[in-house]
C-alpha positions in Angstrom: -29.0 54.3 103.2 -30.9 55.4 106.3 -34.2 55.2 104.4 -33.4 51.6 103.4 -32.6 50.7 107.0 -35.9 52.3 108.2 -37.9 50.4 105.6 -36.2 47.1 106.5 -36.8 47.7 110.3 -40.5 48.5 109.7 -40.8 45.3 107.6 -39.2 43.1 110.3 -41.4 44.7 113.0 -44.5 44.0 110.8 -43.5 40.4 110.3 -42.9 39.8 114.0 -46.2 41.5 115.1 -48.2 39.6 112.4 -46.6 36.3 113.2 -47.3 36.7 116.9 -50.9 37.6 116.4 -51.5 34.8 114.0 -49.8 32.2 116.2 -51.8 33.2 119.3 -55.2 33.6 117.7 -55.2 31.1 114.9 -58.3 28.8 114.9 -56.9 25.9 113.0 -53.8 24.3 114.6 -51.0 22.5 112.8 -50.7 18.8 113.4 -47.2 17.2 113.3 -44.8 15.2 115.3 -45.0 15.5 119.1 -42.4 18.1 120.4 -41.4 18.1 124.1 -42.5 21.2 125.9 -39.4 22.1 128.0 -41.3 24.5 130.2 -43.4 21.6 131.5 -40.2 20.2 133.0 -39.6 23.0 135.4 -39.7 21.8 139.0 -42.3 23.9 140.8 -40.5 23.0 144.0 -38.4 25.5 145.9 -35.4 25.0 148.1 -35.3 28.5 149.5 -37.7 29.6 152.3 -37.5 26.4 154.3 -34.9 24.3 156.0 -37.3 21.4 155.8 -38.0 19.3 152.7 -38.5 21.4 149.5 -42.0 22.7 149.0 -44.2 23.7 146.1 -45.0 27.3 145.6 -48.6 26.8 146.8 -47.5 25.1 150.1 -44.8 27.7 151.0 -45.5 29.9 154.0 -43.7 32.7 152.2 -44.1 34.0 148.6 -41.8 32.3 146.0 -41.6 32.7 142.3 -40.1 29.9 140.3 -38.9 30.6 136.8 -37.6 27.9 134.5 -34.4 28.3 132.5 -36.3 28.0 129.2 -38.8 30.7 130.3 -35.9 33.0 131.1 -34.7 32.5 127.6 -37.9 34.0 126.1 -36.4 37.4 126.1 -34.8 39.7 123.6 -31.9 40.3 126.0 -29.2 37.7 126.9 -28.5 39.6 130.1 -29.9 37.7 133.2 -31.0 41.0 134.7 -33.3 41.9 131.8 -34.7 38.3 131.8 -35.6 38.6 135.5 -37.2 42.0 135.0 -39.5 40.4 132.5 -40.5 37.7 134.9 -40.6 39.3 138.4 -42.5 42.6 138.6 -41.0 43.7 141.9 -37.5 43.2 140.4 -36.0 46.2 138.4 -32.7 46.9 136.8 -32.0 50.1 134.8 -29.3 50.8 132.3 -26.8 53.3 133.5 -24.8 55.1 130.8 -22.0 57.5 131.9 -22.2 56.2 135.5 -18.6 55.2 136.2 -18.5 51.6 137.5 -22.3 51.2 137.5 -22.0 51.2 133.7 -19.9 48.0 134.0 -22.1 46.1 136.4 -25.7 47.3 136.7 -27.3 47.4 140.2 -30.8 45.9 140.7 -33.8 46.3 143.0 -36.2 43.9 144.6 -39.2 45.5 146.3 -37.7 48.9 145.9 -34.7 48.2 148.1 -31.0 48.4 147.0 -29.3 45.6 145.2 -27.3 44.5 148.2 -30.5 44.1 150.2 -31.2 40.9 148.2 -29.2 37.8 149.0 -28.1 35.9 145.9 -27.5 32.1 146.1 -26.3 29.6 143.6 -27.5 26.0 144.3 -28.4 27.3 147.8 -24.9 28.7 148.5 -24.2 32.4 149.0 -22.8 34.1 145.9 -19.9 36.5 146.4 -20.2 40.2 145.7 -19.0 42.1 142.7 -15.9 44.3 143.2 -17.8 47.1 141.5 -19.6 49.6 143.8 -22.4 51.6 142.1 -21.2 55.1 143.0 -23.9 56.6 140.8 -26.8 54.3 141.4 -29.9 56.3 140.7 -30.6 57.2 144.4 -31.9 53.8 145.5 -28.6 52.1 144.7 -26.1 54.8 145.5 -23.1 52.9 146.8 -24.7 49.5 146.5 -22.4 46.5 146.2 -24.3 43.4 145.2 -23.4 40.2 143.3 -23.0 40.3 139.5 -26.0 38.3 138.4 -25.4 39.1 134.7 -22.6 36.5 134.5 -25.1 33.6 134.9 -26.3 32.3 131.4 -29.8 31.0 131.1 -28.4 27.9 129.4 -26.9 26.9 132.8 -30.1 27.1 134.8 -32.7 24.6 135.7 -34.7 27.3 137.4 -34.6 30.5 139.5 -36.3 30.7 142.8 -37.2 34.2 144.1 -38.2 34.4 147.7 -40.0 37.7 148.2 -39.7 38.0 152.0 -37.1 38.9 154.6 -34.9 35.9 155.4 -31.8 37.2 157.3 -32.6 34.9 160.2 -32.3 31.9 157.9 -29.6 33.0 155.5 -27.7 35.9 157.1 -26.8 39.4 156.0 -28.4 41.0 152.9 -31.6 39.1 152.9 -33.8 42.1 153.8 -35.8 42.3 150.6 -35.6 38.6 149.8 -33.5 35.8 148.4 -32.7 34.7 144.8 -31.5 31.2 144.3 -30.1 30.2 140.9 -30.4 26.4 140.5 -27.9 24.9 138.0 -28.8 22.1 135.6 -27.8 18.6 136.7 -28.5 16.5 133.7 -26.0 13.7 133.0 -26.9 13.6 129.2 -28.3 15.7 126.5 -27.7 19.4 125.9 -28.3 22.3 123.6 -26.6 24.9 121.4 -28.2 28.2 120.4 -27.3 31.3 118.5 -29.1 34.6 118.9 -28.6 37.8 116.8 -30.5 41.1 117.3 -30.3 44.8 117.2 -32.4 47.9 118.0 -34.9 49.3 115.6 -32.6 52.3 115.3 -30.0 50.1 113.6 -27.4 50.0 116.4 -26.5 47.9 119.4 -26.1 44.7 117.3 -25.8 41.8 119.7 -24.6 38.2 119.0 -25.0 35.6 121.7 -23.9 31.9 121.5 -25.0 29.6 124.3 -24.5 26.0 125.0 -25.1 23.3 127.6 -24.0 19.6 127.8 -24.7 16.9 130.3 -22.1 14.2 130.7 -21.8 11.2 133.0 -19.3 11.5 135.8 -18.5 7.8 136.3 -21.7 5.7 136.3 -22.9 7.4 139.5 -22.6 11.1 138.8 -23.0 13.9 136.4 -21.0 16.8 135.0 -23.2 19.5 133.5 -21.3 22.2 131.6 -22.5 25.5 130.2 -21.1 28.5 128.3 -22.2 31.9 126.9 -20.3 34.1 124.6 -21.7 37.6 123.8 -20.6 40.7 121.9 -22.7 43.9 121.8 -22.1 47.1 119.9 -22.6 50.5 121.6 -25.8 52.5 121.1 -26.2 56.3 120.7 -29.3 58.2 121.8 -27.3 61.4 121.8 -28.3 65.0 121.2 -25.6 67.5 120.1 -24.8 69.9 122.9 -25.5 73.5 122.1 -22.0 74.6 123.3 -20.4 72.1 121.0 -22.6 73.1 118.1 -21.6 76.8 118.7 -17.9 75.9 118.7 -18.3 74.2 115.3 -20.2 77.2 114.0 -17.3 79.4 115.1 -14.8 77.4 113.2 -13.5 74.9 115.7 -13.0 71.8 113.5 -11.8 69.5 116.3 -15.3 69.2 117.9 -17.2 66.0 117.2 -20.8 65.8 116.1 -22.1 64.7 118.5 -19.5 65.8 121.0 -20.3 62.9 123.3 -22.0 59.6 122.9 -24.9 58.8 125.3 -26.0 55.2 125.2 -25.2 51.6 126.0 -21.5 50.7 126.3 -19.7 48.4 124.0 -19.3 44.9 125.3 -16.5 42.7 123.9 -15.8 39.0 124.4 -18.3 38.5 127.3 -17.6 34.9 128.1 -19.1 32.9 131.0 -18.3 29.2 131.8 -20.3 27.3 134.4 -19.9 23.8 135.7 -22.0 21.7 138.0 -20.7 18.3 139.1 -22.3 15.7 141.4 -21.2 12.2 142.4 -23.1 9.6 144.4 -20.7 8.3 147.1 -23.0 5.5 148.3 -24.4 5.1 151.8 -26.8 8.0 151.1 -24.0 10.5 150.6 -23.2 12.8 147.6 -20.2 14.9 146.6 -20.9 18.1 144.7 -18.9 20.9 143.1 -19.8 23.9 141.0 -18.3 27.1 139.9 -17.7 29.6 137.1 -15.2 31.6 135.2 -16.5 34.8 133.5 -14.7 37.7 131.9 -15.7 40.7 129.7 -14.4 44.0 128.4 -16.6 47.1 128.5 -16.1 50.5 127.0 -18.4 53.4 127.8 -18.5 57.1 127.5 -18.2 60.1 129.8 -19.3 63.7 129.6 -17.9 66.2 127.1 -15.3 68.6 128.4 -15.8 72.1 126.8 -12.4 73.6 125.7 -13.4 77.0 127.0 -14.9 76.5 130.4 -14.1 73.1 131.9 -12.9 73.9 135.4 -9.3 73.0 136.4 -8.6 71.9 132.8 -9.3 74.7 130.4 -10.5 77.6 132.7 -10.9 78.5 136.4 -13.1 81.5 135.9 -16.2 79.9 134.3 -14.9 80.5 130.8 -13.9 84.1 130.9 -10.3 83.2 130.1 -8.2 80.1 129.5 -6.2 78.5 132.3 -2.6 79.0 131.3 0.3 77.0 132.6 3.6 78.7 133.2 6.7 76.5 132.8 9.0 79.0 134.6 6.7 79.4 137.6 6.6 75.6 138.0 10.4 75.6 138.1 10.4 78.2 140.9 10.6 81.4 138.8 8.3 84.3 138.4 5.1 84.0 136.4 5.4 85.6 132.9 2.4 84.1 131.0 -0.4 86.5 130.3 -4.1 85.8 130.5 -5.9 84.6 127.3 -9.5 85.9 127.3 -12.1 83.9 125.4 -13.7 86.1 122.8 -17.5 86.8 123.3 -19.9 87.6 120.5 -22.9 89.8 121.3 -26.4 88.5 120.2 -29.4 90.6 119.2 -31.1 89.7 122.5 -28.3 91.1 124.6 -26.7 87.7 125.4 -23.2 86.6 124.5 -21.8 83.4 122.9 -18.3 82.2 122.7 -16.1 82.9 119.7 -13.2 80.7 118.6 -10.4 81.3 121.0 -8.1 79.2 118.9 -8.1 82.0 116.3 -7.6 84.8 118.7 -4.3 86.8 118.7 -3.8 86.3 122.4 -4.1 82.5 122.1 -1.7 82.4 119.1 0.8 84.6 121.0 0.6 82.3 124.0 1.2 79.2 121.8 4.2 80.9 120.3 5.8 81.4 123.8 7.5 78.1 124.8 7.1 79.1 128.5 3.3 79.1 128.2 0.7 76.5 127.4 -3.0 75.5 127.7 -4.7 72.1 127.4 -6.3 73.4 124.2 -3.0 72.4 122.6 -3.6 68.8 123.5 -7.4 68.7 122.8 -8.3 71.8 120.9 -12.0 70.8 120.5 -12.4 69.6 124.0 -12.6 65.9 124.8 -14.9 63.1 126.0 -13.1 60.5 128.1 -13.8 56.9 127.3 -14.2 54.8 130.4 -13.5 51.1 130.2 -13.0 48.0 132.3 -12.1 44.4 132.4 -14.4 42.4 134.7 -13.3 38.9 135.8 -15.5 36.8 138.0 -14.6 33.3 139.4 -16.1 31.0 142.0 -15.8 27.4 143.3 -18.0 25.6 145.8 -17.3 22.0 147.0 -19.2 20.0 149.5 -20.6 16.7 150.8 -24.2 16.1 151.8 -26.1 13.0 152.9 -27.6 11.2 155.8 -25.9 10.4 159.1 -26.2 6.8 160.0 -25.2 6.6 163.7 -25.1 8.6 166.9 -27.8 10.8 168.4 -28.1 12.6 165.0 -28.8 9.3 163.2 -31.2 10.0 160.4 -30.3 13.7 160.1 -29.3 15.2 156.8 -26.0 17.1 156.7 -24.4 19.5 154.3 -20.7 20.4 154.7 -19.3 22.9 152.2 -16.5 25.4 151.4 -16.5 28.1 148.8 -14.4 30.8 147.4 -15.5 33.7 145.1 -13.4 36.4 143.5 -14.4 39.5 141.4 -11.8 41.7 139.9 -12.5 45.0 138.1 -9.6 46.7 136.2 -10.4 50.2 135.1 -8.9 52.3 132.3 -9.5 55.7 130.7 -8.6 57.0 127.3 -9.1 60.2 125.4 -8.4 62.3 128.5 -5.4 63.8 130.3 -3.8 64.6 133.6 -3.8 68.4 133.4 -1.3 68.8 136.2 1.4 67.1 134.0 1.1 69.8 131.4 1.7 69.1 127.8 3.7 65.9 128.7 0.5 64.2 129.8 -0.5 60.8 128.4 -4.0 60.5 127.0 -4.5 56.8 128.1 -4.4 55.6 131.6 -4.6 52.3 133.6 -6.4 53.7 136.7 -6.2 50.7 139.0 -8.3 47.8 140.2 -10.8 46.7 142.8 -10.7 43.1 144.0 -13.4 41.4 146.1 -12.5 38.0 147.6 -14.8 35.9 149.8 -14.3 32.6 151.5 -16.9 30.6 153.4 -17.4 27.3 155.2 -20.9 26.0 156.1 -22.3 23.1 158.1 -26.0 22.6 157.9 -28.0 19.9 159.7 -31.7 19.0 159.6 -33.7 16.2 161.1 -37.3 15.1 161.2 -38.4 14.3 164.8 -41.4 12.3 165.7 -43.6 13.9 168.3 -46.9 12.3 169.2 -48.9 15.5 169.7 -48.1 17.1 166.3 -48.2 15.9 162.7 -44.6 16.7 161.7 -41.6 18.4 163.2 -38.4 19.4 161.5 -35.4 20.9 163.4 -32.4 22.4 161.5 -29.3 24.2 162.6 -26.0 25.2 161.3 -22.7 27.1 161.5 -21.0 29.5 159.1 -17.6 31.1 158.9 -17.0 33.8 156.3 -14.1 36.0 155.3 -14.6 39.0 153.1 -11.8 41.2 151.7 -11.7 44.3 149.5 -8.5 45.3 147.8 -7.5 48.4 146.0 -4.6 48.2 143.5 -3.0 51.5 142.5 -3.1 52.7 138.9 -0.1 53.7 136.9 1.7 56.8 138.3 0.5 59.2 135.6 -3.1 58.4 136.5 -2.8 59.8 140.1 0.3 61.9 140.1 0.1 65.6 141.2 2.3 67.1 138.5 4.3 70.3 138.5 1.3 72.4 137.5 -1.2 71.3 140.2 -0.3 74.5 142.2 -1.4 76.6 139.3 -4.9 75.2 139.5 -4.7 72.3 137.1 -6.6 69.1 138.0 -4.6 66.2 139.6 -4.8 62.7 138.0 -6.5 61.3 134.9 -9.5 63.6 134.4 -12.9 62.0 134.7 -11.7 59.0 136.9 -8.6 59.7 138.9 -6.4 56.6 139.3 -6.0 55.0 142.7 -2.8 56.3 144.4 -0.4 54.5 146.7 -2.2 56.0 149.7 -5.4 54.2 148.6 -3.7 50.9 147.8 -4.2 48.0 150.3 -6.4 45.2 151.4 -9.1 45.3 154.2 -10.5 42.1 155.6 -13.4 41.2 157.8 -14.4 37.9 159.3 -17.7 36.7 160.8 -19.1 33.6 162.4 -22.8 32.7 162.4 -25.1 30.1 164.0 -28.7 29.5 163.4 -31.6 27.2 164.5 -34.7 26.7 162.5 -37.9 24.8 163.5 -40.9 24.0 161.4 -43.9 22.0 162.6 -47.2 20.9 161.2 -49.3 21.3 164.3 -52.1 19.6 162.3 -52.2 18.5 158.7 -53.5 22.0 157.7 -51.5 24.2 160.1 -47.8 24.9 159.6 -45.7 27.2 161.9 -42.0 28.0 161.7 -39.4 29.9 163.7 -35.8 30.7 163.0 -33.1 32.4 165.1 -29.7 33.5 163.9 -26.7 35.0 165.7 -23.7 36.5 163.8 -20.6 38.1 165.1 -18.3 40.4 163.0 -14.7 41.4 163.7 -15.5 45.0 162.8 -18.8 46.3 164.3 -19.9 43.5 166.7 -22.7 41.0 166.7 -26.4 40.9 165.8 -29.3 38.5 166.5 -32.4 38.1 164.3 -35.6 36.0 164.2 -38.3 35.0 161.9 -41.8 33.6 162.5 -44.0 32.1 159.8 -47.4 30.3 159.5 -49.6 28.8 156.9 -53.1 27.5 157.3 -55.1 25.6 154.7 -58.6 26.7 155.0 -59.7 24.3 152.3 -58.0 22.1 149.8 -57.9 25.1 147.4 -57.5 28.1 149.8 -54.7 28.8 152.3 -53.5 31.8 154.3 -49.9 32.6 155.2 -48.0 35.2 157.2 -44.6 36.0 158.4 -42.7 38.5 160.6 -39.0 38.9 160.9 -36.1 41.1 161.8 -33.1 41.4 159.5 -29.8 43.2 159.0 -27.4 44.2 156.3 -23.8 44.5 157.3 -21.8 47.3 155.6 -19.5 45.8 153.0 -15.8 46.0 153.5 -15.7 47.9 150.2 -18.2 50.5 151.4 -16.1 51.1 154.6 -12.8 51.5 152.8 -13.3 52.4 149.1 -11.7 55.5 147.6 -12.8 57.0 144.3 -12.8 60.3 142.3 -15.8 60.8 140.0 -17.4 63.4 137.8 -21.1 64.1 138.6 -23.8 66.5 137.6 -25.2 68.6 140.3 -27.7 71.3 139.5 -26.8 70.9 135.8 -23.1 71.5 136.4 -20.2 69.0 136.1 -18.2 68.8 139.3 -15.3 66.6 140.4 -16.2 64.9 143.7 -14.1 62.7 145.9 -15.4 59.6 147.7 -13.4 58.8 150.9 -13.9 56.2 153.6 -16.3 57.4 156.3 -13.5 57.5 158.8 -11.0 59.3 156.5 -9.9 62.8 157.7 -11.8 64.6 154.9 -15.0 62.6 155.5 -14.8 63.0 159.3 -14.4 66.7 158.9 -17.8 66.8 157.2 -19.5 64.4 159.6 -18.3 60.9 158.6 -18.2 58.1 161.1 -17.8 54.3 161.3 -20.6 52.4 159.6 -23.0 50.1 161.5 -25.4 47.5 160.1 -28.8 48.3 158.8 -31.7 46.9 160.9 -35.0 45.8 159.4 -38.4 44.7 160.5 -40.7 42.9 158.0 -44.3 41.9 158.1 -46.2 40.0 155.4 -49.7 38.4 155.0 -50.9 36.5 152.0 -53.6 34.3 150.5 -53.1 31.4 148.0 -55.8 29.9 145.9 -55.3 26.9 143.6 -58.0 25.0 141.8 -57.3 22.8 138.8 -55.4 24.9 136.2 -55.8 28.2 138.1 -53.4 29.5 140.6 -53.4 32.9 142.4 -51.5 34.4 145.2 -51.7 37.9 146.8 -49.2 39.0 149.4 -49.1 42.3 151.3 -45.8 43.3 152.9 -44.2 46.0 155.0 -40.4 46.5 155.4 -39.0 49.1 157.8 -35.2 49.7 157.5 -33.4 51.8 160.0 -29.9 53.3 159.6 -29.8 52.5 155.8 -26.3 52.6 154.4 -25.8 54.6 151.2 -23.4 57.0 149.6 -24.1 60.5 150.9 -25.2 63.3 148.6 -22.4 65.6 147.4 -21.1 67.8 150.3 -19.4 71.0 149.1 -15.8 71.5 150.1 -15.9 75.2 151.0 -13.1 77.7 150.5 -13.4 78.7 154.2 -12.4 75.2 155.1 -9.2 74.9 153.1 -6.8 76.0 155.8 -8.4 73.7 158.4 -8.3 70.8 156.0 -4.6 71.4 155.1 -3.8 71.5 158.8 -5.4 68.0 159.1 -3.2 66.7 156.3 -5.6 66.9 153.3 -3.6 67.7 150.2 -4.9 70.3 147.6 -8.4 70.7 149.1 -8.9 73.6 146.6 -9.1 71.0 143.8 -11.9 69.0 145.5 -15.3 70.4 144.6 -17.3 68.0 146.8 -16.8 65.0 149.1 -19.1 62.0 149.6 -18.8 59.0 151.9 -20.9 56.1 153.1 -23.2 56.8 156.0 -26.1 55.3 158.1 -28.2 58.4 157.7 -31.8 57.6 156.8 -34.7 55.3 157.7 -37.3 54.0 155.3 -40.6 52.2 155.3 -41.6 50.2 152.2 -45.1 48.8 151.7 -46.5 46.9 148.8 -48.6 44.1 147.3 -47.5 41.2 145.0 -50.2 39.6 142.9 -49.5 36.5 140.8 -52.1 34.6 138.8 -51.7 31.8 136.2 -54.3 29.9 134.2 -54.0 27.1 131.6 -56.7 26.1 129.2 -56.9 24.1 126.0 -58.7 26.6 123.8 -57.9 24.8 120.6 -57.5 21.1 119.9 -54.0 19.8 120.3 -52.8 23.1 121.8 -52.2 24.7 125.1 -52.9 28.3 126.1 -51.5 29.8 129.2 -52.3 33.2 130.8 -50.0 34.8 133.4 -50.5 38.0 135.3 -48.0 39.4 137.8 -48.5 42.8 139.5 -46.5 44.7 142.1 -47.5 47.8 144.0 -44.6 49.3 146.0 -44.2 52.5 147.9 -41.3 53.7 150.0 -41.4 56.6 152.5 -38.3 58.1 153.9 -39.3 58.5 157.6 -36.1 60.2 158.8 -32.9 61.5 157.2 -29.9 63.7 157.9 -30.2 66.8 155.6 -26.4 67.3 155.9 -25.8 64.1 153.9 -29.1 63.3 152.2 -30.5 65.9 149.9 -34.2 66.5 149.2 -33.6 65.3 145.7 -32.2 62.0 146.9 -35.3 61.6 149.2 -37.5 62.1 146.2 -35.6 59.5 144.2 -35.9 57.0 147.1 -39.6 57.5 147.3 -40.5 58.0 143.6 -37.5 57.0 141.5 -39.1 53.7 140.3 -42.8 53.2 139.4 -45.1 52.4 142.3 -47.1 50.2 139.9 -45.6 47.5 137.7 -47.4 44.6 135.9 -46.9 42.0 133.2 -49.6 40.0 131.4 -48.5 37.2 129.2 -50.5 35.0 126.8 -48.6 32.0 125.4 -49.9 29.5 122.9 -48.3 26.2 121.8 -49.1 23.7 119.2 -47.2 20.7 117.9 -45.0 22.7 115.6 -45.4 26.3 116.6 -45.4 28.2 119.9 -45.7 31.9 120.6 -46.2 34.4 123.3 -47.2 38.0 123.6 -46.4 39.9 126.8 -47.6 43.4 127.9 -45.4 45.3 130.4 -47.0 48.1 132.3 -45.1 50.8 134.2 -46.7 53.4 136.4 -45.6 57.0 136.7 -42.2 57.8 138.3 -39.9 60.7 139.1 -37.7 61.0 136.0 -34.1 62.2 136.6 -31.0 62.1 134.5 -27.4 61.5 135.3 -28.3 61.1 139.0 -28.9 64.9 139.2 -31.8 64.7 141.6 -31.8 68.3 142.6 -35.4 69.5 142.9 -36.3 71.7 139.9 -34.4 72.0 136.7 -35.3 69.4 134.1 -36.5 66.7 136.5 -40.2 65.8 136.2 -42.9 63.2 136.9 -43.1 60.9 134.0 -46.4 59.3 133.1 -47.4 55.7 132.9 -46.6 53.6 129.8 -46.8 50.1 128.4 -44.6 48.1 126.1 -45.2 44.8 124.3 -42.9 41.8 123.7 -43.6 38.9 121.3 -41.9 35.8 120.1 -42.8 33.0 117.6 -41.0 29.7 117.6 -41.2 27.0 114.9 -40.1 23.4 115.7 -38.4 22.3 112.5 -37.7 18.9 114.0 -37.6 17.4 117.5 -34.1 18.9 117.9 -34.2 22.2 115.9 -36.1 25.3 116.9 -36.2 28.6 115.0 -37.5 31.8 116.8 -38.1 35.4 115.9 -39.1 38.0 118.4 -38.9 41.5 119.7 -39.0 43.5 122.9 -40.8 46.8 122.9 -42.4 45.6 119.7 -44.1 48.9 118.9 -41.0 51.0 119.7 -42.5 52.9 122.6 -40.1 55.8 123.2 -38.8 56.5 126.7 -39.5 59.8 128.4 -37.8 62.6 126.5 -35.5 65.1 128.1 -36.3 68.8 127.5 -34.0 70.5 125.1 -32.8 72.7 128.0 -30.9 69.7 129.4 -28.8 69.1 126.2 -26.2 71.6 127.3 -25.3 69.4 130.3 -26.1 65.8 129.4 -26.2 65.5 125.6 -28.9 62.8 125.7 -32.4 62.4 124.3 -34.1 60.4 127.0 -34.2 60.1 130.8 -31.9 57.3 131.8 -33.9 56.5 135.0 -36.9 55.1 133.1 -38.1 51.6 133.9 -37.7 50.2 130.4 -34.9 50.4 127.8 -34.4 54.0 126.6 -32.9 52.6 123.3 -36.3 51.6 122.0 -37.5 48.4 120.3 -35.1 45.5 119.8 -35.7 42.6 117.4 -33.9 39.2 117.3 -33.7 35.8 115.6 -32.6 32.7 117.3 -31.7 29.1 116.4 -31.5 26.3 118.9 -30.4 22.7 118.6 -31.3 20.2 121.4 -29.5 16.9 121.6 
């Protein structure tokens, strides 16, 4: 069976590669009916970056990428994150298996900064955050809480605008690395329906995606554009059997799985996204608009294997020398009568020892026969691997009116008055696990609680062109913003957090792997802010543009902040222009980061530990140095050159971003035995069951420098055909200039500086004829510091991974004006990710480093059918 699958996979890969090569290099084109090239319809005009009239990419004083919706669709993945990674080299997003909530919503990076350092807009309006916080975020994203971009289907988009420059003075908090604006389609007629099916070359991860879009008239003066996406994806496995599990099987433990744990992508079920965009001309140069979404999905991922001999606070509390035995009489207030159960050891020829099968030992059988005694081996005799799942629901609604004022001193000014609400809810569950403190009465499935993020906002924006005799053009803009952000924790079911009768005997409290949120954690925290800005842009001459922006914001928690931005662009010739900017910025700590509570399982130095995340002002955090959060402050500088002549376009932009008091989750801080009594006196319960504590802190400064290079060229190589060449390159380096060693480990510093490649590039050649189009894309990734499972401790199995390249290809055939059939692949030649050394299998059970810049699952092929109407 496997042989047949491998042969079929190789055949499909050969067909894709051959088809792509033939389509791109063929000398004789095919002549047939004219087919509309949707990519030509992309508006190379950006709304972001200027409060004046929208500008072309070449005329913008700051670097902007514009990616059309159809261009985004030229990807094996249906996930918006992966689509953007293929299009914007300074944008990265890594898969995160066995990473708690980060498995459910992946964090991203722009210019090497955390996901919540990039402001996300939809139709120019701020997008709400996700309720998920990336507690295990690969160093750079530790504790990041950004919006969930993955819910946006490409079928809903006219284009995506990526502003690669600090813009907090224009748009407010979070715009340190830049701004991403997702522009929804606004057609009043036509539409499309597509079906895509694909899977990995390994034969797993089968994914089916159905997308649709329809434009409808909304009375005779408006439009209603509706889109949907439905996706289901199977899990993948790039697992390696753990040596400890293999030994247990050899010793006769038949309850151990092979592999004992699954390491790979989670299973995604019924991932549905609905988007609507409505506009209505009200007359008198005024327009009503409304847009929003409803999105929901279920995700099931894996956790780490719990060895039935040595997992602390479950099976053993002496590193596997003996089993942890519960005594029913002692829990009821009597004397302890249960004897210790040693784990048999088998001597090897080299003098080392391996575990025997404790289940067959006389001491274990005697213990089981005594109704007063028990061990967790009676529930899961082969150990267990918890399955972590979640239901993610995301909704939003924005309504507003825009137009031109006709009277008063603001006559002729453009106004935009809007209100919005966004909500993200994450419900967590855990199965195939237990609450050891409940003894043998423990459930094995738990609802562990919810996080809910709710945001409300009102905006008033005004802009007006003012005639001044001494200058060519002057635009003045200003506005007000009111925003409310709340983060709610909903408690899980009692068994998921309860301290049972056996907690005092050393058994773990709560659902093991992800403790449920208890009543003490439940509640809602809210923050409000008001902001005001003024923005001025002026063409001093026809060739010289300058701009300035100033923004003030006041928060009900930490106070106020004021930021500025200065820009200029000078056209040296009709083809060549220079641009530069400098700005200050800020990122306010999220309400979630200031108040979230979580218990997680992490790997530190190759060992699984249970760590507790507490608010920075909590008693436990404060004991180890926690204090109230303050905003990050940034200073950005950029200088660029733009050259455009005929069908050739090139831009190069140097940038420098300094961020002080960066907010992130601290490294794991050991809870020491010497501190137990002091912690108990402060009210901390069962400190002996907490291995480590983490909290959010403003504890390091960074400086990020880089270069963005973008070049495009179109040429008609063959008759009746078009060839396009696109090159995008990013060099990015981050230096940690200052950090607190008590909360930021050397390993985390290394991840911040080298965790993603310093060099990243894509080169795409696309070819189109009347009936056929194709593209081939090369993706280059420089070397990086490879870590696994966020275990960034220096030494061990971590290493510097070398540079690599992958290739993507797609061929499309236009059957008719309406029907298009496509076949394609990402990682066409199945380039393997960096392999983990075998010495790591005992801890992680995976084949490849998860921190790599491209998909560790290998090549993925797909077929797609699209109908335009």
